[in-house]
TIVO-2410 file (N, C-alpha, C; in nm, 3 decimals):
# residues 90
REC num residu      c1      c2      c3 atome chaine
REC   1      X  -0.767  -3.257   5.954     N      A
REC   1      X  -0.766  -3.107   5.839    CA      A
REC   1      X  -0.950  -3.156   5.908     C      A
REC   2      X  -1.004  -3.009   5.979     N      A
REC   2      X  -1.087  -3.018   6.062    CA      A
REC   2      X  -1.252  -3.007   5.971     C      A
REC   3      X  -1.315  -3.036   5.983     N      A
REC   3      X  -1.508  -3.060   5.927    CA      A
REC   3      X  -1.563  -2.923   5.902     C      A
REC   4      X  -1.513  -2.812   5.834     N      A
REC   4      X  -1.595  -2.699   5.827    CA      A
REC   4      X  -1.731  -2.705   5.839     C      A
REC   5      X  -1.807  -2.801   5.814     N      A
REC   5      X  -1.982  -2.816   5.791    CA      A
REC   5      X  -1.985  -2.821   5.910     C      A
REC   6      X  -1.889  -2.924   6.004     N      A
REC   6      X  -1.944  -2.878   6.110    CA      A
REC   6      X  -1.980  -2.832   6.250     C      A
REC   7      X  -1.861  -2.757   6.254     N      A
REC   7      X  -1.870  -2.582   6.309    CA      A
REC   7      X  -1.923  -2.532   6.276     C      A
REC   8      X  -2.014  -2.435   6.147     N      A
REC   8      X  -2.073  -2.416   6.099    CA      A
REC   8      X  -2.252  -2.441   6.141     C      A
REC   9      X  -2.267  -2.574   6.112     N      A
REC   9      X  -2.426  -2.659   6.165    CA      A
REC   9      X  -2.382  -2.627   6.341     C      A
REC  10      X  -2.294  -2.629   6.455     N      A
REC  10      X  -2.288  -2.631   6.522    CA      A
REC  10      X  -2.330  -2.452   6.608     C      A
REC  11      X  -2.229  -2.397   6.582     N      A
REC  11      X  -2.266  -2.235   6.576    CA      A
REC  11      X  -2.381  -2.181   6.532     C      A
REC  12      X  -2.434  -2.249   6.430     N      A
REC  12      X  -2.595  -2.188   6.476    CA      A
REC  12      X  -2.694  -2.227   6.483     C      A
REC  13      X  -2.673  -2.419   6.577     N      A
REC  13      X  -2.756  -2.463   6.638    CA      A
REC  13      X  -2.753  -2.358   6.767     C      A
REC  14      X  -2.711  -2.320   6.881     N      A
REC  14      X  -2.609  -2.264   6.972    CA      A
REC  14      X  -2.752  -2.191   7.004     C      A
REC  15      X  -2.859  -2.222   7.050     N      A
REC  15      X  -2.950  -2.081   7.190    CA      A
REC  15      X  -2.900  -1.992   7.244     C      A
REC  16      X  -2.910  -1.860   7.229     N      A
REC  16      X  -2.934  -1.751   7.283    CA      A
REC  16      X  -2.918  -1.786   7.454     C      A
REC  17      X  -2.832  -1.710   7.544     N      A
REC  17      X  -2.812  -1.697   7.692    CA      A
REC  17      X  -2.951  -1.604   7.670     C      A
REC  18      X  -2.958  -1.681   7.797     N      A
REC  18      X  -3.128  -1.607   7.851    CA      A
REC  18      X  -3.163  -1.457   7.906     C      A
REC  19      X  -3.218  -1.374   7.878     N      A
REC  19      X  -3.244  -1.235   7.933    CA      A
REC  19      X  -3.218  -1.256   8.095     C      A
REC  20      X  -3.173  -1.189   8.099     N      A
REC  20      X  -3.180  -1.188   8.243    CA      A
REC  20      X  -3.303  -1.075   8.347     C      A
REC  21      X  -3.393  -1.093   8.404     N      A
REC  21      X  -3.482  -0.989   8.457    CA      A
REC  21      X  -3.469  -0.936   8.496     C      A
REC  22      X  -3.533  -0.760   8.511     N      A
REC  22      X  -3.392  -0.589   8.583    CA      A
REC  22      X  -3.518  -0.645   8.726     C      A
REC  23      X  -3.441  -0.641   8.839     N      A
REC  23      X  -3.499  -0.651   8.932    CA      A
REC  23      X  -3.616  -0.497   8.976     C      A
REC  24      X  -3.692  -0.477   9.064     N      A
REC  24      X  -3.836  -0.359   9.118    CA      A
REC  24      X  -3.698  -0.241   9.074     C      A
REC  25      X  -3.568  -0.272   9.224     N      A
REC  25      X  -3.535  -0.131   9.205    CA      A
REC  25      X  -3.399  -0.091   9.116     C      A
REC  26      X  -3.354  -0.188   8.991     N      A
REC  26      X  -3.327  -0.141   8.857    CA      A
REC  26      X  -3.376  -0.070   8.779     C      A
REC  27      X  -3.578  -0.088   8.809     N      A
REC  27      X  -3.593  -0.013   8.685    CA      A
REC  27      X  -3.712   0.093   8.792     C      A
REC  28      X  -3.697   0.102   8.895     N      A
REC  28      X  -3.658   0.237   8.987    CA      A
REC  28      X  -3.590   0.329   8.981     C      A
REC  29      X  -3.454   0.295   8.949     N      A
REC  29      X  -3.301   0.351   8.967    CA      A
REC  29      X  -3.336   0.458   8.764     C      A
REC  30      X  -3.359   0.337   8.726     N      A
REC  30      X  -3.390   0.440   8.582    CA      A
REC  30      X  -3.542   0.507   8.507     C      A
REC  31      X  -3.609   0.525   8.556     N      A
REC  31      X  -3.695   0.608   8.570    CA      A
REC  31      X  -3.680   0.689   8.589     C      A
REC  32      X  -3.603   0.678   8.798     N      A
REC  32      X  -3.626   0.816   8.816    CA      A
REC  32      X  -3.507   0.837   8.748     C      A
REC  33      X  -3.378   0.837   8.720     N      A
REC  33      X  -3.318   0.904   8.654    CA      A
REC  33      X  -3.318   0.975   8.472     C      A
REC  34      X  -3.481   0.843   8.437     N      A
REC  34      X  -3.506   0.940   8.281    CA      A
REC  34      X  -3.636   1.092   8.288     C      A
REC  35      X  -3.707   1.052   8.484     N      A
REC  35      X  -3.758   1.155   8.494    CA      A
REC  35      X  -3.674   1.258   8.528     C      A
REC  36      X  -3.580   1.277   8.576     N      A
REC  36      X  -3.453   1.367   8.617    CA      A
REC  36      X  -3.355   1.476   8.521     C      A
REC  37      X  -3.329   1.313   8.421     N      A
REC  37      X  -3.285   1.411   8.297    CA      A
REC  37      X  -3.388   1.498   8.223     C      A
REC  38      X  -3.536   1.440   8.211     N      A
REC  38      X  -3.669   1.529   8.119    CA      A
REC  38      X  -3.583   1.666   8.228     C      A
REC  39      X  -3.639   1.666   8.354     N      A
REC  39      X  -3.686   1.768   8.427    CA      A
REC  39      X  -3.528   1.898   8.375     C      A
REC  40      X  -3.427   1.801   8.388     N      A
REC  40      X  -3.306   1.875   8.348    CA      A
REC  40      X  -3.326   1.972   8.208     C      A
REC  41      X  -3.393   1.909   8.067     N      A
REC  41      X  -3.378   1.959   8.016    CA      A
REC  41      X  -3.441   2.041   7.987     C      A
REC  42      X  -3.633   2.028   8.028     N      A
REC  42      X  -3.735   2.164   8.065    CA      A
REC  42      X  -3.660   2.251   8.166     C      A
REC  43      X  -3.609   2.253   8.275     N      A
REC  43      X  -3.514   2.346   8.338    CA      A
REC  43      X  -3.410   2.455   8.281     C      A
REC  44      X  -3.333   2.370   8.177     N      A
REC  44      X  -3.277   2.449   8.092    CA      A
REC  44      X  -3.317   2.523   7.983     C      A
REC  45      X  -3.449   2.439   7.940     N      A
REC  45      X  -3.447   2.472   7.792    CA      A
REC  45      X  -3.556   2.604   7.852     C      A
REC  46      X  -3.620   2.600   7.940     N      A
REC  46      X  -3.662   2.693   8.023    CA      A
REC  46      X  -3.617   2.861   8.072     C      A
REC  47      X  -3.477   2.827   8.072     N      A
REC  47      X  -3.377   2.949   8.121    CA      A
REC  47      X  -3.261   2.994   8.068     C      A
REC  48      X  -3.334   3.025   7.866     N      A
REC  48      X  -3.198   3.035   7.813    CA      A
REC  48      X  -3.214   3.226   7.839     C      A
REC  49      X  -3.308   3.260   7.865     N      A
REC  49      X  -3.286   3.434   7.845    CA      A
REC  49      X  -3.141   3.456   7.847     C      A
REC  50      X  -3.092   3.567   7.850     N      A
REC  50      X  -2.985   3.613   7.921    CA      A
REC  50      X  -2.996   3.705   8.005     C      A
REC  51      X  -2.912   3.774   8.111     N      A
REC  51      X  -2.956   3.796   8.231    CA      A
REC  51      X  -2.812   3.880   8.269     C      A
REC  52      X  -2.834   3.964   8.267     N      A
REC  52      X  -2.654   4.037   8.348    CA      A
REC  52      X  -2.595   4.023   8.498     C      A
REC  53      X  -2.437   4.000   8.445     N      A
REC  53      X  -2.406   3.934   8.589    CA      A
REC  53      X  -2.290   4.049   8.608     C      A
REC  54      X  -2.301   4.054   8.680     N      A
REC  54      X  -2.211   4.163   8.785    CA      A
REC  54      X  -2.104   4.096   8.842     C      A
REC  55      X  -1.954   4.020   8.837     N      A
REC  55      X  -1.834   4.038   8.867    CA      A
REC  55      X  -1.797   4.084   8.941     C      A
REC  56      X  -1.654   4.071   9.028     N      A
REC  56      X  -1.607   4.132   9.078    CA      A
REC  56      X  -1.606   4.354   8.999     C      A
REC  57      X  -1.476   4.266   8.932     N      A
REC  57      X  -1.426   4.353   8.805    CA      A
REC  57      X  -1.512   4.381   8.669     C      A
REC  58      X  -1.645   4.489   8.687     N      A
REC  58      X  -1.764   4.451   8.494    CA      A
REC  58      X  -1.842   4.400   8.532     C      A
REC  59      X  -1.914   4.385   8.408     N      A
REC  59      X  -2.039   4.275   8.411    CA      A
REC  59      X  -2.084   4.243   8.229     C      A
REC  60      X  -2.122   4.151   8.283     N      A
REC  60      X  -2.185   4.095   8.123    CA      A
REC  60      X  -2.322   4.062   8.113     C      A
REC  61      X  -2.293   3.946   7.966     N      A
REC  61      X  -2.466   3.879   8.050    CA      A
REC  61      X  -2.437   3.755   7.933     C      A
REC  62      X  -2.550   3.681   7.996     N      A
REC  62      X  -2.462   3.559   7.982    CA      A
REC  62      X  -2.611   3.426   8.044     C      A
REC  63      X  -2.619   3.354   7.944     N      A
REC  63      X  -2.763   3.321   7.950    CA      A
REC  63      X  -2.778   3.248   8.100     C      A
REC  64      X  -2.990   3.282   8.172     N      A
REC  64      X  -2.952   3.219   8.292    CA      A
REC  64      X  -2.941   3.066   8.368     C      A
REC  65      X  -2.922   3.011   8.245     N      A
REC  65      X  -2.870   2.802   8.247    CA      A
REC  65      X  -2.778   2.825   8.243     C      A
REC  66      X  -2.674   2.918   8.207     N      A
REC  66      X  -2.497   2.919   8.204    CA      A
REC  66      X  -2.481   2.935   8.357     C      A
REC  67      X  -2.558   3.078   8.404     N      A
REC  67      X  -2.501   3.132   8.545    CA      A
REC  67      X  -2.532   3.028   8.649     C      A
REC  68      X  -2.700   2.932   8.650     N      A
REC  68      X  -2.673   2.859   8.754    CA      A
REC  68      X  -2.618   2.749   8.757     C      A
REC  69      X  -2.586   2.668   8.608     N      A
REC  69      X  -2.473   2.574   8.567    CA      A
REC  69      X  -2.360   2.604   8.667     C      A
REC  70      X  -2.251   2.687   8.650     N      A
REC  70      X  -2.135   2.727   8.685    CA      A
REC  70      X  -2.163   2.751   8.884     C      A
REC  71      X  -2.277   2.782   8.927     N      A
REC  71      X  -2.254   2.878   9.025    CA      A
REC  71      X  -2.282   2.735   9.125     C      A
REC  72      X  -2.337   2.679   9.042     N      A
REC  72      X  -2.400   2.488   9.137    CA      A
REC  72      X  -2.241   2.397   9.132     C      A
REC  73      X  -2.169   2.410   9.036     N      A
REC  73      X  -2.027   2.383   8.986    CA      A
REC  73      X  -1.971   2.429   9.037     C      A
REC  74      X  -1.891   2.540   9.101     N      A
REC  74      X  -1.837   2.573   9.182    CA      A
REC  74      X  -1.881   2.557   9.314     C      A
REC  75      X  -2.053   2.523   9.357     N      A
REC  75      X  -2.050   2.539   9.522    CA      A
REC  75      X  -2.004   2.341   9.573     C      A
REC  76      X  -2.001   2.312   9.395     N      A
REC  76      X  -1.975   2.086   9.442    CA      A
REC  76      X  -1.843   2.123   9.453     C      A
REC  77      X  -1.772   2.198   9.390     N      A
REC  77      X  -1.575   2.245   9.406    CA      A
REC  77      X  -1.553   2.273   9.539     C      A
REC  78      X  -1.661   2.377   9.618     N      A
REC  78      X  -1.589   2.487   9.681    CA      A
REC  78      X  -1.610   2.276   9.863     C      A
REC  79      X  -1.726   2.234   9.806     N      A
REC  79      X  -1.780   2.134   9.942    CA      A
REC  79      X  -1.647   2.005   9.913     C      A
REC  80      X  -1.625   2.029   9.743     N      A
REC  80      X  -1.506   1.924   9.779    CA      A
REC  80      X  -1.427   1.966   9.915     C      A
REC  81      X  -1.354   2.062   9.865     N      A
REC  81      X  -1.192   2.099   9.890    CA      A
REC  81      X  -1.264   2.123  10.043     C      A
REC  82      X  -1.402   2.155  10.123     N      A
REC  82      X  -1.447   2.164  10.280    CA      A
REC  82      X  -1.406   2.010  10.353     C      A
REC  83      X  -1.492   1.966  10.213     N      A
REC  83      X  -1.474   1.802  10.347    CA      A
REC  83      X  -1.380   1.771  10.318     C      A
REC  84      X  -1.279   1.823  10.301     N      A
REC  84      X  -1.109   1.714  10.249    CA      A
REC  84      X  -1.031   1.751  10.355     C      A
REC  85      X  -1.047   1.869  10.348     N      A
REC  85      X  -1.002   1.973  10.460    CA      A
REC  85      X  -1.059   1.900  10.582     C      A
REC  86      X  -1.193   1.891  10.669     N      A
REC  86      X  -1.221   1.829  10.737    CA      A
REC  86      X  -1.212   1.784  10.766     C      A
REC  87      X  -1.138   1.729  10.668     N      A
REC  87      X  -1.140   1.498  10.718    CA      A
REC  87      X  -1.011   1.476  10.768     C      A
REC  88      X  -0.907   1.585  10.711     N      A
REC  88      X  -0.772   1.578  10.769    CA      A
REC  88      X  -0.771   1.595  10.912     C      A
REC  89      X  -0.807   1.705  10.931     N      A
REC  89      X  -0.837   1.757  11.097    CA      A
REC  89      X  -0.854   1.647  11.109     C      A
REC  90      X  -0.924   1.559  11.143     N      A
REC  90      X  -0.923   1.428  11.252    CA      A
REC  90      X  -0.839   1.374  11.304     C      A
***
């Protein structure tokens, strides 16, 4: 039969693992990502006014930030497929 008191005592006397120090590169990357997130948030907050969007068939109203984000996403998708097509031809 195991002695439970000894297990409890050994668990409480264990030292925590030493914390690893972040490298300068990781710290700079984190700071850059935080700055980028802050700028993106400011950009979104400053571009909430409604704008008219002219489609091929008709037009409508949408917040400017939605128009910008959708335009960027469409560009990313087109670029992805264009690069895949270019890679297949090589």
